[in-house]
MIDOSE-1310 file (N, C-alpha, C; in nm, 2 decimals, decimal comma, always signed):
residues 297
mldq	+8,01/+10,29/+11,49/+7,88/+10,25/+11,44/+7,87/+10,28/+11,29; +7,82/+10,19/+11,21/+7,80/+10,21/+11,07/+7,67/+10,29/+11,05; +7,67/+10,37/+10,95/+7,55/+10,45/+10,91/+7,45/+10,35/+10,85; +7,34/+10,34/+10,92/+7,24/+10,23/+10,88/+7,17/+10,26/+10,75
dmtr	+7,15/+10,38/+10,71/+7,09/+10,41/+10,58/+7,19/+10,37/+10,47; +7,32/+10,39/+10,49/+7,42/+10,35/+10,39/+7,43/+10,20/+10,39; +7,42/+10,13/+10,50/+7,42/+9,99/+10,51/+7,31/+9,93/+10,43; +7,19/+9,98/+10,45/+7,07/+9,93/+10,37/+7,09/+9,95/+10,22
kiaa	+7,15/+10,07/+10,18/+7,17/+10,10/+10,04/+7,27/+10,00/+9,98; +7,38/+9,97/+10,05/+7,48/+9,88/+10,00/+7,42/+9,73/+10,00; +7,35/+9,70/+10,10/+7,30/+9,56/+10,11/+7,19/+9,53/+10,01; +7,11/+9,62/+9,97/+6,99/+9,59/+9,89/+6,98/+9,68/+9,77
gqgf	+7,07/+9,78/+9,75/+7,06/+9,87/+9,64/+7,07/+9,80/+9,50; +6,99/+9,84/+9,41/+6,99/+9,79/+9,27/+7,08/+9,87/+9,19; +7,21/+9,85/+9,20/+7,31/+9,92/+9,12/+7,45/+9,86/+9,14; +7,55/+9,94/+9,12/+7,69/+9,89/+9,13/+7,78/+10,00/+9,20
iaal	+7,90/+9,96/+9,23/+8,00/+10,05/+9,30/+8,10/+10,09/+9,20; +8,12/+10,22/+9,18/+8,22/+10,27/+9,09/+8,36/+10,27/+9,16; +8,46/+10,22/+9,09/+8,60/+10,22/+9,15/+8,68/+10,34/+9,09; +8,69/+10,45/+9,17/+8,76/+10,57/+9,12/+8,89/+10,59/+9,20
dqsg	+8,96/+10,48/+9,23/+9,07/+10,47/+9,33/+9,21/+10,45/+9,27; +9,23/+10,48/+9,14/+9,37/+10,47/+9,09/+9,46/+10,55/+9,18; +9,57/+10,49/+9,22/+9,67/+10,56/+9,31/+9,79/+10,60/+9,23; +9,90/+10,64/+9,30/+10,01/+10,70/+9,23/+10,07/+10,62/+9,12
gstp	+10,09/+10,49/+9,14/+10,15/+10,41/+9,04/+10,07/+10,40/+8,91; +9,94/+10,40/+8,92/+9,85/+10,38/+8,81/+9,79/+10,51/+8,75; +9,82/+10,62/+8,82/+9,76/+10,75/+8,77/+9,81/+10,79/+8,63; +9,94/+10,78/+8,59/+9,97/+10,82/+8,46/+9,90/+10,74/+8,35
kalk	+9,88/+10,61/+8,38/+9,81/+10,52/+8,28/+9,66/+10,56/+8,27; +9,60/+10,60/+8,39/+9,46/+10,64/+8,39/+9,45/+10,78/+8,31; +9,55/+10,87/+8,33/+9,54/+10,99/+8,26/+9,56/+10,98/+8,11; +9,65/+10,89/+8,07/+9,67/+10,86/+7,93/+9,55/+10,81/+7,87
gygi	+9,48/+10,72/+7,94/+9,35/+10,66/+7,89/+9,25/+10,77/+7,87; +9,26/+10,88/+7,95/+9,16/+10,99/+7,95/+9,20/+11,09/+7,84; +9,32/+11,07/+7,78/+9,36/+11,16/+7,67/+9,46/+11,27/+7,71; +9,52/+11,25/+7,83/+9,62/+11,34/+7,88/+9,76/+11,27/+7,88
edga	+9,85/+11,32/+7,80/+9,98/+11,25/+7,78/+10,07/+11,28/+7,89; +10,18/+11,20/+7,90/+10,28/+11,21/+8,01/+10,33/+11,35/+8,03; +10,36/+11,43/+7,93/+10,43/+11,56/+7,94/+10,34/+11,67/+7,99; +10,21/+11,64/+8,02/+10,12/+11,74/+8,06/+10,13/+11,79/+8,20
wand	+10,22/+11,72/+8,28/+10,24/+11,77/+8,42/+10,39/+11,77/+8,45; +10,43/+11,86/+8,54/+10,57/+11,87/+8,57/+10,61/+11,80/+8,70; +10,51/+11,76/+8,78/+10,54/+11,70/+8,91/+10,42/+11,62/+8,96; +10,44/+11,55/+9,07/+10,33/+11,47/+9,12/+10,20/+11,55/+9,16
eemf	+10,23/+11,67/+9,21/+10,11/+11,76/+9,25/+10,03/+11,79/+9,13; +10,09/+11,83/+9,02/+10,02/+11,86/+8,90/+9,95/+11,74/+8,84; +10,02/+11,62/+8,85/+9,95/+11,50/+8,80/+9,83/+11,47/+8,88; +9,84/+11,48/+9,02/+9,72/+11,45/+9,10/+9,61/+11,55/+9,08
alih	+9,65/+11,67/+9,05/+9,55/+11,78/+9,03/+9,47/+11,74/+8,90; +9,54/+11,69/+8,80/+9,47/+11,65/+8,68/+9,37/+11,53/+8,70; +9,42/+11,43/+8,78/+9,33/+11,31/+8,80/+9,21/+11,35/+8,89; +9,24/+11,45/+8,98/+9,13/+11,50/+9,06/+9,02/+11,57/+8,97
qmrt	+9,07/+11,65/+8,88/+8,97/+11,71/+8,78/+8,89/+11,61/+8,71; +8,95/+11,50/+8,67/+8,88/+11,39/+8,60/+8,78/+11,33/+8,69; +8,82/+11,30/+8,81/+8,72/+11,23/+8,90/+8,61/+11,33/+8,94; +8,64/+11,46/+8,96/+8,54/+11,55/+8,99/+8,44/+11,56/+8,88
riit	+8,49/+11,56/+8,76/+8,40/+11,56/+8,64/+8,30/+11,44/+8,64; +8,36/+11,33/+8,68/+8,27/+11,21/+8,68/+8,17/+11,22/+8,80; +8,22/+11,25/+8,91/+8,13/+11,26/+9,03/+8,02/+11,36/+9,02; +8,05/+11,47/+8,95/+7,95/+11,58/+8,94/+7,86/+11,57/+8,82
spvf	+7,89/+11,47/+8,73/+7,81/+11,45/+8,61/+7,66/+11,42/+8,65; +7,57/+11,47/+8,58/+7,43/+11,45/+8,61/+7,39/+11,30/+8,60; +7,47/+11,22/+8,53/+7,43/+11,08/+8,52/+7,49/+10,99/+8,63; +7,57/+11,05/+8,72/+7,64/+10,98/+8,82/+7,56/+11,00/+8,95
tgek	+7,46/+10,93/+8,97/+7,37/+10,94/+9,09/+7,35/+10,80/+9,15; +7,29/+10,81/+9,27/+7,26/+10,69/+9,35/+7,15/+10,60/+9,29; +7,09/+10,65/+9,18/+6,99/+10,56/+9,12/+7,05/+10,43/+9,06; +7,17/+10,44/+9,00/+7,23/+10,33/+8,95/+7,37/+10,30/+9,00
viga	+7,44/+10,41/+9,05/+7,57/+10,39/+9,12/+7,55/+10,40/+9,27; +7,55/+10,29/+9,34/+7,51/+10,29/+9,48/+7,63/+10,33/+9,57; +7,76/+10,31/+9,51/+7,87/+10,34/+9,59/+7,99/+10,38/+9,50; +8,09/+10,45/+9,56/+8,21/+10,48/+9,49/+8,33/+10,47/+9,58
ilfe	+8,44/+10,41/+9,53/+8,56/+10,39/+9,60/+8,66/+10,50/+9,56; +8,71/+10,57/+9,66/+8,80/+10,69/+9,63/+8,94/+10,66/+9,66; +9,03/+10,72/+9,60/+9,17/+10,73/+9,63/+9,18/+10,83/+9,75; +9,28/+10,82/+9,84/+9,29/+10,90/+9,96/+9,29/+11,05/+9,92
rtmd	+9,37/+11,09/+9,82/+9,37/+11,23/+9,78/+9,24/+11,28/+9,73; +9,16/+11,19/+9,67/+9,03/+11,23/+9,62/+8,94/+11,25/+9,74; +8,94/+11,17/+9,84/+8,87/+11,18/+9,96/+8,89/+11,31/+10,03; +9,02/+11,35/+10,03/+9,06/+11,48/+10,10/+9,03/+11,60/+10,02
glad	+9,00/+11,58/+9,89/+8,98/+11,70/+9,81/+8,83/+11,75/+9,81; +8,81/+11,85/+9,72/+8,68/+11,92/+9,71/+8,62/+11,90/+9,57; +8,49/+11,90/+9,57/+8,42/+11,90/+9,44/+8,30/+12,00/+9,46; +8,29/+12,09/+9,37/+8,19/+12,20/+9,39/+8,20/+12,27/+9,52
gkpv	+8,33/+12,28/+9,57/+8,35/+12,35/+9,70/+8,32/+12,27/+9,82; +8,28/+12,15/+9,81/+8,25/+12,06/+9,93/+8,34/+11,94/+9,93; +8,36/+11,88/+10,05/+8,43/+11,76/+10,06/+8,37/+11,65/+9,97; +8,46/+11,58/+9,89/+8,41/+11,48/+9,80/+8,31/+11,38/+9,86
pqvl	+8,34/+11,32/+9,98/+8,25/+11,22/+10,04/+8,11/+11,29/+10,06; +8,11/+11,41/+10,10/+7,98/+11,48/+10,12/+7,90/+11,49/+9,99; +7,97/+11,53/+9,88/+7,91/+11,54/+9,75/+7,85/+11,41/+9,71; +7,92/+11,30/+9,73/+7,87/+11,17/+9,69/+7,75/+11,14/+9,77
aerg	+7,75/+11,16/+9,90/+7,64/+11,12/+9,99/+7,52/+11,20/+9,95; +7,53/+11,33/+9,91/+7,42/+11,41/+9,87/+7,36/+11,36/+9,74; +7,44/+11,29/+9,66/+7,39/+11,23/+9,53/+7,33/+11,09/+9,55; +7,33/+11,04/+9,68/+7,29/+10,91/+9,70/+7,39/+10,80/+9,68
vvpf	+7,52/+10,84/+9,67/+7,63/+10,74/+9,64/+7,71/+10,72/+9,77; +7,72/+10,60/+9,81/+7,79/+10,57/+9,94/+7,94/+10,57/+9,92; +8,02/+10,66/+10,00/+8,16/+10,67/+9,98/+8,24/+10,56/+10,05; +8,34/+10,51/+9,98/+8,44/+10,42/+10,03/+8,58/+10,48/+10,00
ikid	+8,69/+10,43/+10,07/+8,82/+10,47/+10,05/+8,92/+10,36/+10,03; +9,00/+10,36/+9,94/+9,11/+10,26/+9,92/+9,22/+10,28/+10,03; +9,25/+10,18/+10,10/+9,34/+10,20/+10,21/+9,48/+10,13/+10,19; +9,49/+10,03/+10,10/+9,61/+9,96/+10,09/+9,72/+10,05/+10,03
kgle	+9,85/+10,01/+10,05/+9,96/+10,09/+10,01/+10,04/+10,02/+9,90; +9,97/+9,93/+9,83/+10,04/+9,86/+9,72/+10,08/+9,72/+9,76; +10,15/+9,65/+9,67/+10,17/+9,50/+9,69/+10,32/+9,47/+9,72; +10,34/+9,36/+9,79/+10,47/+9,31/+9,81/+10,51/+9,23/+9,69
dean	+10,63/+9,19/+9,67/+10,67/+9,10/+9,57/+10,61/+8,96/+9,58; +10,59/+8,89/+9,47/+10,52/+8,76/+9,48/+10,60/+8,66/+9,56; +10,53/+8,58/+9,64/+10,58/+8,47/+9,72/+10,47/+8,37/+9,73; +10,50/+8,24/+9,72/+10,40/+8,14/+9,72/+10,28/+8,17/+9,63
gvqm	+10,31/+8,22/+9,51/+10,21/+8,25/+9,41/+10,11/+8,36/+9,44; +10,14/+8,44/+9,54/+10,05/+8,56/+9,57/+10,13/+8,68/+9,60; +10,06/+8,80/+9,60/+10,12/+8,92/+9,64/+10,04/+8,98/+9,75; +10,10/+8,98/+9,87/+10,04/+9,03/+9,99/+10,04/+9,19/+9,99
mkpm	+9,96/+9,25/+10,08/+9,96/+9,39/+10,09/+10,08/+9,44/+10,17; +10,14/+9,55/+10,13/+10,24/+9,61/+10,21/+10,19/+9,66/+10,34; +10,28/+9,68/+10,44/+10,24/+9,72/+10,57/+10,16/+9,86/+10,56; +10,07/+9,88/+10,66/+10,00/+10,01/+10,66/+10,01/+10,07/+10,80
peld	+10,13/+10,12/+10,84/+10,15/+10,17/+10,97/+10,06/+10,29/+11,01; +10,01/+10,36/+10,92/+9,93/+10,48/+10,95/+9,78/+10,46/+10,93; +9,74/+10,33/+10,93/+9,60/+10,30/+10,89/+9,50/+10,35/+10,99; +9,53/+10,34/+11,12/+9,43/+10,39/+11,22/+9,40/+10,54/+11,20
alla	+9,51/+10,62/+11,17/+9,49/+10,76/+11,15/+9,40/+10,79/+11,02; +9,43/+10,71/+10,92/+9,35/+10,72/+10,79/+9,21/+10,69/+10,82; +9,18/+10,58/+10,89/+9,05/+10,54/+10,92/+8,97/+10,65/+11,00; +9,04/+10,71/+11,10/+8,97/+10,81/+11,18/+8,94/+10,93/+11,09
raka	+9,03/+10,97/+11,00/+9,00/+11,08/+10,91/+8,89/+11,05/+10,81; +8,89/+10,93/+10,76/+8,78/+10,89/+10,67/+8,65/+10,89/+10,74; +8,64/+10,84/+10,86/+8,52/+10,83/+10,94/+8,46/+10,98/+10,96; +8,56/+11,07/+11,00/+8,52/+11,21/+11,02/+8,46/+11,28/+10,90
lgvy	+8,51/+11,23/+10,78/+8,46/+11,29/+10,65/+8,33/+11,23/+10,60; +8,28/+11,13/+10,67/+8,15/+11,07/+10,63/+8,17/+10,95/+10,54; +8,29/+10,89/+10,53/+8,31/+10,77/+10,45/+8,25/+10,65/+10,52; +8,19/+10,56/+10,44/+8,12/+10,45/+10,50/+8,21/+10,33/+10,51
gtke	+8,30/+10,31/+10,42/+8,38/+10,18/+10,42/+8,52/+10,20/+10,35; +8,59/+10,09/+10,34/+8,72/+10,08/+10,29/+8,74/+9,97/+10,18; +8,85/+9,98/+10,11/+8,88/+9,87/+10,02/+9,03/+9,84/+10,02; +9,07/+9,71/+10,02/+9,21/+9,68/+10,03/+9,23/+9,56/+9,93
rsvv	+9,34/+9,57/+9,85/+9,36/+9,48/+9,74/+9,49/+9,40/+9,76; +9,49/+9,27/+9,74/+9,60/+9,18/+9,72/+9,57/+9,09/+9,60; +9,67/+9,02/+9,56/+9,66/+8,95/+9,43/+9,70/+8,80/+9,44; +9,62/+8,71/+9,38/+9,65/+8,57/+9,37/+9,69/+8,54/+9,23
nlan	+9,81/+8,49/+9,21/+9,86/+8,45/+9,07/+9,85/+8,30/+9,05; +9,86/+8,22/+9,15/+9,87/+8,07/+9,13/+9,78/+8,01/+9,24; +9,74/+7,88/+9,21/+9,66/+7,80/+9,30/+9,74/+7,74/+9,41; +9,80/+7,83/+9,49/+9,89/+7,78/+9,60/+9,82/+7,80/+9,73
regi	+9,78/+7,68/+9,80/+9,70/+7,69/+9,92/+9,77/+7,77/+10,03; +9,89/+7,75/+10,05/+9,96/+7,83/+10,16/+9,96/+7,98/+10,13; +9,98/+8,02/+10,01/+9,98/+8,16/+9,97/+9,84/+8,22/+9,98; +9,74/+8,15/+9,93/+9,61/+8,20/+9,94/+9,56/+8,21/+10,08
aaiv	+9,59/+8,11/+10,16/+9,55/+8,11/+10,30/+9,61/+8,24/+10,37; +9,74/+8,27/+10,34/+9,80/+8,38/+10,40/+9,74/+8,51/+10,36; +9,70/+8,52/+10,23/+9,63/+8,64/+10,18/+9,50/+8,66/+10,25; +9,42/+8,55/+10,26/+9,29/+8,57/+10,33/+9,31/+8,60/+10,48
kqqf	+9,41/+8,55/+10,54/+9,43/+8,58/+10,68/+9,47/+8,73/+10,70; +9,55/+8,78/+10,61/+9,59/+8,92/+10,61/+9,47/+9,01/+10,58; +9,39/+8,97/+10,48/+9,27/+9,05/+10,45/+9,17/+9,06/+10,56; +9,15/+8,95/+10,63/+9,05/+8,95/+10,74/+9,11/+9,02/+10,86
avgq	+9,24/+9,02/+10,88/+9,30/+9,09/+11,00/+9,28/+9,24/+10,98; +9,31/+9,29/+10,86/+9,29/+9,43/+10,83/+9,14/+9,47/+10,84; +9,06/+9,38/+10,79/+8,91/+9,40/+10,79/+8,86/+9,42/+10,94; +8,92/+9,34/+11,03/+8,88/+9,36/+11,17/+8,92/+9,49/+11,22
qvla	+9,04/+9,54/+11,18/+9,09/+9,67/+11,22/+8,99/+9,78/+11,17; +8,95/+9,76/+11,04/+8,85/+9,86/+10,98/+8,72/+9,86/+11,06; +8,67/+9,74/+11,09/+8,54/+9,73/+11,16/+8,55/+9,79/+11,30; +8,67/+9,78/+11,37/+8,69/+9,84/+11,50/+8,68/+9,99/+11,49
aglm	+8,72/+10,04/+11,37/+8,71/+10,19/+11,35/+8,57/+10,24/+11,31; +8,48/+10,15/+11,30/+8,34/+10,18/+11,27/+8,31/+10,20/+11,12; +8,39/+10,13/+11,04/+8,38/+10,14/+10,89/+8,36/+9,99/+10,84; +8,31/+9,99/+10,72/+8,28/+9,86/+10,65/+8,39/+9,82/+10,56
pile	+8,46/+9,71/+10,58/+8,57/+9,67/+10,49/+8,52/+9,60/+10,37; +8,58/+9,64/+10,25/+8,57/+9,55/+10,13/+8,70/+9,48/+10,12; +8,70/+9,35/+10,13/+8,82/+9,27/+10,12/+8,84/+9,23/+9,97; +8,96/+9,25/+9,92/+8,98/+9,23/+9,77/+9,10/+9,14/+9,75
pevn	+9,08/+9,01/+9,76/+9,19/+8,92/+9,72/+9,17/+8,88/+9,57; +9,22/+8,96/+9,48/+9,20/+8,94/+9,34/+9,27/+8,82/+9,28; +9,20/+8,74/+9,21/+9,26/+8,63/+9,14/+9,29/+8,69/+9,00; +9,42/+8,67/+8,96/+9,46/+8,72/+8,83/+9,39/+8,64/+8,72
iksp	+9,31/+8,70/+8,63/+9,23/+8,63/+8,54/+9,31/+8,57/+8,43; +9,44/+8,61/+8,42/+9,53/+8,55/+8,32/+9,62/+8,43/+8,38; +9,59/+8,40/+8,50/+9,66/+8,29/+8,57/+9,64/+8,16/+8,50; +9,74/+8,08/+8,48/+9,72/+7,95/+8,42/+9,65/+7,85/+8,51
erag	+9,64/+7,89/+8,64/+9,57/+7,81/+8,74/+9,45/+7,88/+8,80; +9,38/+7,95/+8,71/+9,27/+8,04/+8,76/+9,16/+7,96/+8,83; +9,11/+7,85/+8,77/+9,00/+7,78/+8,82/+9,04/+7,72/+8,96; +9,16/+7,67/+8,97/+9,21/+7,61/+9,10/+9,22/+7,72/+9,20
adqi	+9,27/+7,84/+9,16/+9,29/+7,95/+9,26/+9,15/+8,00/+9,31; +9,05/+8,01/+9,22/+8,91/+8,04/+9,25/+8,86/+7,95/+9,36; +8,88/+7,82/+9,34/+8,83/+7,72/+9,44/+8,89/+7,73/+9,57; +9,02/+7,74/+9,57/+9,10/+7,75/+9,70/+9,06/+7,88/+9,77
llee	+9,05/+7,99/+9,70/+9,01/+8,11/+9,76/+8,87/+8,10/+9,82; +8,78/+8,04/+9,75/+8,64/+8,02/+9,81/+8,65/+7,95/+9,94; +8,72/+7,84/+9,94/+8,73/+7,76/+10,06/+8,79/+7,83/+10,18; +8,90/+7,91/+10,15/+8,97/+7,98/+10,26/+8,88/+8,10/+10,31
ilka	+8,81/+8,17/+10,22/+8,72/+8,28/+10,26/+8,61/+8,22/+10,35; +8,55/+8,11/+10,31/+8,44/+8,05/+10,39/+8,49/+8,02/+10,53; +8,61/+7,96/+10,54/+8,66/+7,94/+10,68/+8,67/+8,06/+10,76; +8,73/+8,17/+10,70/+8,75/+8,29/+10,77/+8,61/+8,36/+10,80
ldal	+8,52/+8,35/+10,72/+8,38/+8,41/+10,75/+8,32/+8,34/+10,86; +8,33/+8,20/+10,87/+8,27/+8,13/+10,98/+8,34/+8,16/+11,11; +8,46/+8,21/+11,11/+8,53/+8,24/+11,23/+8,51/+8,38/+11,28; +8,44/+8,46/+11,20/+8,42/+8,60/+11,24/+8,34/+8,61/+11,37
pgdr	+8,38/+8,69/+11,46/+8,30/+8,70/+11,59/+8,17/+8,77/+11,58; +8,08/+8,72/+11,66/+7,94/+8,79/+11,67/+7,87/+8,79/+11,54; +7,81/+8,90/+11,51/+7,73/+8,91/+11,39/+7,80/+9,01/+11,29; +7,93/+9,02/+11,30/+8,01/+9,11/+11,21/+7,99/+9,07/+11,07
qvml	+7,99/+9,17/+10,98/+7,99/+9,14/+10,84/+8,10/+9,21/+10,77; +8,14/+9,16/+10,65/+8,24/+9,22/+10,56/+8,18/+9,22/+10,42; +8,24/+9,30/+10,33/+8,21/+9,29/+10,19/+8,33/+9,22/+10,12; +8,30/+9,17/+10,01/+8,41/+9,10/+9,93/+8,41/+9,16/+9,79
klsl	+8,53/+9,18/+9,74/+8,55/+9,22/+9,60/+8,64/+9,12/+9,53; +8,58/+9,05/+9,44/+8,65/+8,93/+9,38/+8,65/+8,94/+9,23; +8,75/+8,87/+9,17/+8,75/+8,85/+9,03/+8,63/+8,76/+8,99; +8,58/+8,79/+8,87/+8,47/+8,70/+8,82/+8,52/+8,56/+8,81
peta	+8,46/+8,46/+8,86/+8,51/+8,33/+8,86/+8,51/+8,26/+8,72; +8,60/+8,17/+8,70/+8,60/+8,10/+8,57/+8,47/+8,02/+8,56; +8,43/+7,96/+8,67/+8,30/+7,88/+8,67/+8,19/+7,97/+8,73; +8,10/+8,00/+8,64/+7,99/+8,09/+8,69/+7,91/+8,03/+8,80
glfd	+7,88/+8,11/+8,90/+7,80/+8,06/+9,02/+7,89/+8,01/+9,13; +8,02/+8,00/+9,11/+8,11/+7,94/+9,21/+8,10/+8,01/+9,34; +8,08/+8,14/+9,34/+8,08/+8,22/+9,46/+7,94/+8,24/+9,52; +7,84/+8,16/+9,48/+7,71/+8,16/+9,54/+7,71/+8,14/+9,69
plvd	+7,80/+8,05/+9,75/+7,80/+8,04/+9,89/+7,84/+8,17/+9,96; +7,92/+8,25/+9,90/+7,96/+8,38/+9,96/+7,85/+8,48/+9,95; +7,78/+8,48/+9,84/+7,66/+8,57/+9,82/+7,56/+8,54/+9,93; +7,54/+8,41/+9,96/+7,44/+8,37/+10,06/+7,49/+8,37/+10,20
hprv	+7,61/+8,40/+10,23/+7,67/+8,38/+10,36/+7,62/+8,50/+10,45; +7,57/+8,47/+10,58/+7,52/+8,58/+10,66/+7,62/+8,68/+10,71; +7,75/+8,64/+10,70/+7,86/+8,74/+10,74/+7,90/+8,83/+10,62; +7,84/+8,82/+10,50/+7,88/+8,90/+10,39/+7,76/+9,00/+10,36
lrvv	+7,80/+9,12/+10,36/+7,70/+9,23/+10,33/+7,67/+9,23/+10,18; +7,77/+9,22/+10,10/+7,76/+9,22/+9,95/+7,88/+9,17/+9,89; +7,87/+9,10/+9,78/+7,98/+9,06/+9,70/+7,98/+9,15/+9,57; +8,10/+9,21/+9,54/+8,11/+9,29/+9,42/+8,23/+9,23/+9,34
alsg	+8,23/+9,26/+9,21/+8,33/+9,20/+9,12/+8,41/+9,31/+9,06; +8,54/+9,29/+9,04/+8,63/+9,38/+8,96/+8,63/+9,33/+8,82; +8,66/+9,42/+8,72/+8,66/+9,38/+8,58/+8,79/+9,30/+8,55; +8,90/+9,33/+8,62/+9,02/+9,25/+8,62/+9,09/+9,24/+8,48
gfsr	+9,07/+9,34/+8,40/+9,13/+9,33/+8,26/+9,04/+9,29/+8,15; +8,92/+9,24/+8,18/+8,82/+9,22/+8,08/+8,78/+9,36/+8,02; +8,74/+9,36/+7,90/+8,67/+9,48/+7,84/+8,54/+9,49/+7,91; +8,47/+9,61/+7,89/+8,34/+9,63/+7,96/+8,24/+9,53/+7,91
seac	+8,24/+9,50/+7,78/+8,14/+9,41/+7,73/+8,17/+9,27/+7,78; +8,29/+9,23/+7,78/+8,33/+9,09/+7,84/+8,29/+9,08/+7,99; +8,33/+9,19/+8,06/+8,30/+9,18/+8,21/+8,15/+9,18/+8,23; +8,08/+9,25/+8,16/+7,93/+9,25/+8,18/+7,87/+9,12/+8,15
vela	+7,92/+9,05/+8,04/+7,87/+8,92/+8,01/+7,90/+8,82/+8,12; +8,02/+8,82/+8,18/+8,06/+8,73/+8,29/+7,98/+8,77/+8,41; +7,97/+8,90/+8,44/+7,90/+8,94/+8,56/+7,75/+8,89/+8,56; +7,69/+8,90/+8,45/+7,55/+8,87/+8,44/+7,52/+8,72/+8,46
knrg	+7,63/+8,64/+8,45/+7,61/+8,49/+8,48/+7,62/+8,46/+8,63; +7,65/+8,56/+8,71/+7,68/+8,53/+8,86/+7,57/+8,60/+8,94; +7,48/+8,52/+9,00/+7,37/+8,56/+9,08/+7,42/+8,64/+9,20; +7,36/+8,75/+9,23/+7,38/+8,83/+9,35/+7,51/+8,91/+9,36
iias	+7,59/+8,90/+9,25/+7,72/+8,98/+9,25/+7,70/+9,11/+9,16; +7,74/+9,22/+9,22/+7,73/+9,35/+9,14/+7,87/+9,39/+9,10; +7,88/+9,49/+9,01/+8,00/+9,53/+8,96/+8,07/+9,63/+9,06; +8,20/+9,63/+9,06/+8,28/+9,74/+9,11/+8,40/+9,76/+9,01
fsra	+8,36/+9,82/+8,90/+8,45/+9,83/+8,79/+8,52/+9,97/+8,79; +8,65/+9,97/+8,74/+8,73/+10,09/+8,72/+8,75/+10,12/+8,57; +8,85/+10,05/+8,51/+8,87/+10,07/+8,37/+8,75/+10,04/+8,28; +8,68/+9,94/+8,32/+8,56/+9,90/+8,23/+8,45/+10,01/+8,24
llnd	+8,46/+10,09/+8,35/+8,36/+10,20/+8,36/+8,41/+10,33/+8,28; +8,54/+10,35/+8,29/+8,60/+10,48/+8,25/+8,66/+10,48/+8,11; +8,68/+10,36/+8,05/+8,76/+10,35/+7,93/+8,73/+10,44/+7,82; +8,60/+10,48/+7,80/+8,56/+10,56/+7,68/+8,56/+10,71/+7,71
lrhq	+8,59/+10,75/+7,83/+8,59/+10,89/+7,87/+8,72/+10,96/+7,82; +8,71/+11,08/+7,77/+8,82/+11,16/+7,72/+8,82/+11,30/+7,77; +8,93/+11,35/+7,80/+8,95/+11,49/+7,85/+8,89/+11,59/+7,74; +8,90/+11,56/+7,62/+8,87/+11,65/+7,51/+8,72/+11,66/+7,48
mtda	+8,64/+11,57/+7,54/+8,49/+11,56/+7,52/+8,42/+11,69/+7,57; +8,32/+11,73/+7,50/+8,23/+11,83/+7,55/+8,16/+11,77/+7,67; +8,10/+11,85/+7,76/+8,03/+11,80/+7,87/+7,91/+11,71/+7,82; +7,85/+11,74/+7,72/+7,74/+11,66/+7,67/+7,79/+11,53/+7,62
efda	+7,90/+11,53/+7,55/+7,96/+11,40/+7,50/+8,01/+11,32/+7,62; +8,07/+11,38/+7,72/+8,12/+11,31/+7,84/+8,01/+11,25/+7,91; +7,90/+11,32/+7,94/+7,79/+11,27/+8,01/+7,72/+11,15/+7,94; +7,71/+11,17/+7,80/+7,65/+11,06/+7,73/+7,73/+10,93/+7,73
slgq	+7,86/+10,94/+7,72/+7,95/+10,83/+7,72/+7,95/+10,76/+7,86; +7,96/+10,84/+7,97/+7,95/+10,79/+8,10/+7,82/+10,73/+8,13; +7,71/+10,79/+8,08/+7,58/+10,73/+8,10/+7,56/+10,60/+8,04; +7,62/+10,58/+7,92/+7,60/+10,45/+7,85/+7,68/+10,35/+7,93
aide	+7,80/+10,38/+7,97/+7,87/+10,28/+8,05/+7,80/+10,24/+8,18; +7,74/+10,34/+8,25/+7,67/+10,32/+8,37/+7,55/+10,23/+8,34; +7,48/+10,25/+8,23/+7,36/+10,17/+8,20/+7,40/+10,03/+8,17; +7,51/+10,01/+8,10/+7,55/+9,87/+8,07/+7,59/+9,79/+8,20
ihaa	+7,67/+9,86/+8,28/+7,72/+9,79/+8,40/+7,60/+9,77/+8,50; +7,51/+9,87/+8,51/+7,40/+9,85/+8,60/+7,31/+9,73/+8,55; +7,29/+9,72/+8,42/+7,21/+9,61/+8,37/+7,27/+9,47/+8,41; +7,40/+9,46/+8,39/+7,47/+9,33/+8,42/+7,47/+9,30/+8,57
stvk	+7,47/+9,41/+8,65/+7,46/+9,39/+8,80/+7,32/+9,35/+8,85; +7,22/+9,39/+8,78/+7,09/+9,37/+8,83/+7,00/+9,27/+8,75; +7,04/+9,25/+8,62/+6,96/+9,15/+8,54/+7,05/+9,03/+8,51; +7,02/+8,92/+8,56/+7,11/+8,80/+8,55/+7,06/+8,70/+8,45
s	+7,16/+8,65/+8,37/+7,13/+8,56/+8,26/+7,13/+8,41/+8,32
């Protein structure tokens, strides 16, 4: 059973979802962006300790509250860690921020213009642990590089199959079939993805709902049918390589879609900042992304 207060917050909250879910492969890049160079850790444990310190600093900042940040997507190690001596999901919930967990284990090699998710043999155990920690939902990412109908149909089928497994565990799935914004066939990929998702939504049993995390479409408003679909709790957008200013401009053109940004949220934060500087920089980013999520052009 989904937490109904969290469901209402995600369905109608005037804010956005922060993506704090960089995993092992992207962690060094995230740390370098934060001002910590490669030689600062001797092994993976030290590296993950540093990224946890960064995420804890974000989560416990006085500007990171449910007033504008309605949800946060966590990496598994962050979910299992502590902030201020408490489990991270509990700290988020106490601040009015709904916790989610990234569940995918990375991408397969490209085939038919797409990259499917790798197998997740331990998913049921992860879902049970997340549920016990008070996590509300999950997020899973695959990538569309070309406007290949067969490949996109396969990605959507896989996303919805995993989504059903998540729903069965009592959690809300965010399905993320990302269209590469640098694709030479981006507009065509957007259109095929829309069509395949609509078919899958119409086939969902009963009154089940999912969330969708999508690249901002080349044609503004293309995903309106997904925003309005009764089987969709909320549509959120990734920044996908856009700068924060670019992503916010594109986001504001799309009715009913809110942000779920990672790099575009965190780009200006540095390890060396004083707490006052850090909070001011994070607060400015939150304000810009919140405005683009709630005030549409």
